[in-house]
C-alpha positions as CSV (number, residue, x, y, z in Angstrom):
1,M,-12.0,-14.5,-6.4
2,T,-9.3,-15.8,-4.0
3,G,-6.0,-16.8,-4.5
4,R,-2.1,-15.6,-4.0
5,D,-1.2,-12.3,-3.9
6,G,0.8,-10.7,-6.9
7,P,-0.4,-10.0,-10.7
8,W,-2.5,-12.6,-12.5
9,T,-3.9,-12.8,-15.9
10,A,-6.2,-14.9,-17.6
11,L,-9.1,-15.2,-20.2
12,V,-12.6,-16.4,-19.6
13,T,-14.6,-18.0,-22.9
14,V,-17.6,-20.8,-23.6
15,A,-15.9,-24.3,-22.7
16,R,-17.0,-25.8,-25.8
17,D,-15.8,-23.3,-28.3
18,A,-12.3,-23.2,-26.3
19,Q,-12.1,-26.8,-26.5
20,A,-13.0,-27.0,-30.0
21,H,-10.4,-24.6,-31.4
22,L,-7.7,-24.7,-28.5
23,A,-7.0,-28.6,-28.1
24,D,-3.5,-27.9,-27.0
25,R,-4.1,-25.3,-24.3
26,H,-5.1,-26.0,-20.7
27,R,-8.0,-24.7,-19.9
28,E,-9.4,-25.2,-16.2
29,P,-13.3,-25.7,-16.7
30,L,-15.4,-23.2,-14.7
31,A,-19.4,-23.3,-13.9
32,Q,-22.2,-22.3,-16.1
33,G,-20.3,-23.8,-19.3
34,M,-17.3,-21.6,-19.6
35,A,-13.2,-22.0,-19.3
36,L,-10.5,-20.3,-17.6
37,I,-7.2,-20.2,-19.9
38,A,-4.6,-18.3,-17.6
39,L,-1.7,-16.5,-19.1
40,G,1.8,-17.2,-18.6
41,E,5.4,-15.8,-19.2
42,D,5.3,-17.3,-22.3
43,D,2.2,-16.0,-23.4
44,W,3.2,-12.4,-22.3
45,S,6.2,-12.9,-24.0
46,R,4.7,-13.3,-27.2
47,I,2.2,-10.3,-26.4
48,G,5.1,-8.1,-25.8
49,A,7.1,-8.9,-28.9
50,A,3.7,-7.6,-30.9
51,L,3.4,-4.4,-29.4
52,A,7.1,-3.7,-29.6
53,A,6.3,-4.5,-33.1
54,D,3.5,-1.9,-33.6
55,P,3.6,0.1,-30.9
56,D,1.4,2.8,-32.4
57,S,-1.7,0.3,-32.4
58,A,-0.6,-0.7,-28.5
59,A,-3.2,1.6,-27.1
60,N,-6.0,0.6,-29.4
61,L,-7.8,-2.0,-27.3
62,D,-9.4,-4.4,-30.3
63,W,-6.1,-4.5,-31.2
64,F,-4.6,-5.5,-27.7
65,M,-7.6,-8.1,-27.2
66,A,-6.6,-9.6,-31.1
67,T,-3.3,-10.0,-29.9
68,V,-3.4,-11.4,-26.6
69,M,-5.9,-13.9,-28.5
70,R,-3.6,-14.6,-30.9
71,S,-0.7,-15.1,-28.3
72,A,-2.8,-17.3,-26.5
73,G,-3.5,-19.9,-29.4
74,F,-7.1,-18.4,-30.1
75,P,-7.2,-18.4,-34.2
76,D,-8.4,-15.1,-35.8
77,A,-11.7,-16.7,-36.7
78,Y,-12.5,-17.8,-33.1
79,A,-16.1,-16.0,-32.7
80,A,-16.9,-16.7,-29.1
81,P,-16.9,-14.1,-26.2
82,V,-13.8,-13.7,-24.5
83,L,-12.8,-11.6,-21.1
84,F,-9.9,-11.1,-20.3
85,I,-8.8,-10.8,-16.5
86,E,-5.9,-8.9,-14.7
87,V,-6.0,-9.0,-11.0
88,D,-3.1,-7.4,-9.3
89,G,-3.1,-6.8,-5.7
90,D,-6.2,-4.9,-4.7
91,L,-7.0,-3.8,-8.0
92,Q,-8.8,-5.6,-11.0
93,S,-9.2,-4.7,-14.6
94,S,-11.4,-6.7,-17.5
95,V,-12.0,-6.2,-20.9
96,L,-14.6,-8.0,-22.8
97,F,-14.2,-9.2,-26.4
98,V,-17.1,-10.0,-28.5
99,D,-17.2,-10.5,-32.5
100,R,-13.9,-9.7,-32.1
101,K,-14.8,-5.9,-30.8
102,V,-14.3,-4.8,-27.3
103,T,-17.7,-4.0,-25.6
104,A,-16.8,-3.4,-22.0
105,S,-13.5,-2.2,-20.3
106,F,-13.4,-1.4,-16.7
107,A,-9.7,-0.6,-15.4
108,H,-8.0,-0.5,-12.5
109,R,-10.5,-0.8,-9.3
110,A,-11.3,-2.3,-6.4
111,P,-12.4,-6.1,-6.7
112,G,-16.1,-6.6,-5.1
113,P,-19.5,-7.4,-6.7
114,D,-19.3,-4.4,-9.0
115,G,-15.9,-4.8,-9.4
116,P,-14.4,-5.0,-12.7
117,V,-14.5,-8.5,-13.0
118,N,-18.1,-9.2,-12.0
119,A,-19.1,-6.4,-13.8
120,A,-17.8,-8.2,-17.2
121,L,-19.0,-11.5,-15.9
122,R,-22.3,-10.5,-15.6
123,R,-22.2,-9.0,-19.1
124,L,-21.0,-12.1,-20.4
125,G,-24.1,-13.6,-19.3
126,V,-22.8,-15.0,-16.0
127,D,-26.1,-15.9,-13.8
128,R,-24.7,-15.0,-9.7
129,G,-28.0,-17.1,-8.8
130,P,-27.8,-17.4,-5.0
131,H,-24.0,-17.1,-4.9
132,P,-22.6,-13.4,-3.6
133,D,-21.2,-12.5,-6.9
134,E,-20.3,-13.9,-10.3
135,S,-16.9,-14.9,-10.0
136,T,-18.1,-17.3,-6.9
137,A,-21.1,-18.8,-9.1
138,L,-18.4,-19.7,-11.6
139,G,-16.0,-20.9,-9.1
140,L,-13.4,-18.7,-10.4
141,R,-10.1,-18.8,-8.5
142,R,-6.6,-17.5,-8.8
143,P,-4.3,-20.4,-8.6
């Protein structure tokens, strides 16, 4: 992934499911039938309010991901896999949420072919093909 320095967070999910359930939400199309939904200040304000309202649950990744999705406008019944990506300087984190459960989490490691984002994209089923990594194969770029 390339782009500007500084923290950045986004969700990656199946484009057709995002279109069906998030019609009012801006989605960037990616290759392989995926879509990117950047998380902005308004999303993080809602997430922060939810975390403040229930701080005991904040450490549970399943609860955190459900809160992130709800704050981003995903309905509770959304069943497609969702990948949470966080990039901050030279560190990445990712959380893969499938069937409303966290199935993989990779925290604060350096990017690269086996870094947190590419490892999670592989688990999501992204095929890197002739590209150097899964992020490049999707056309995933920071704004």
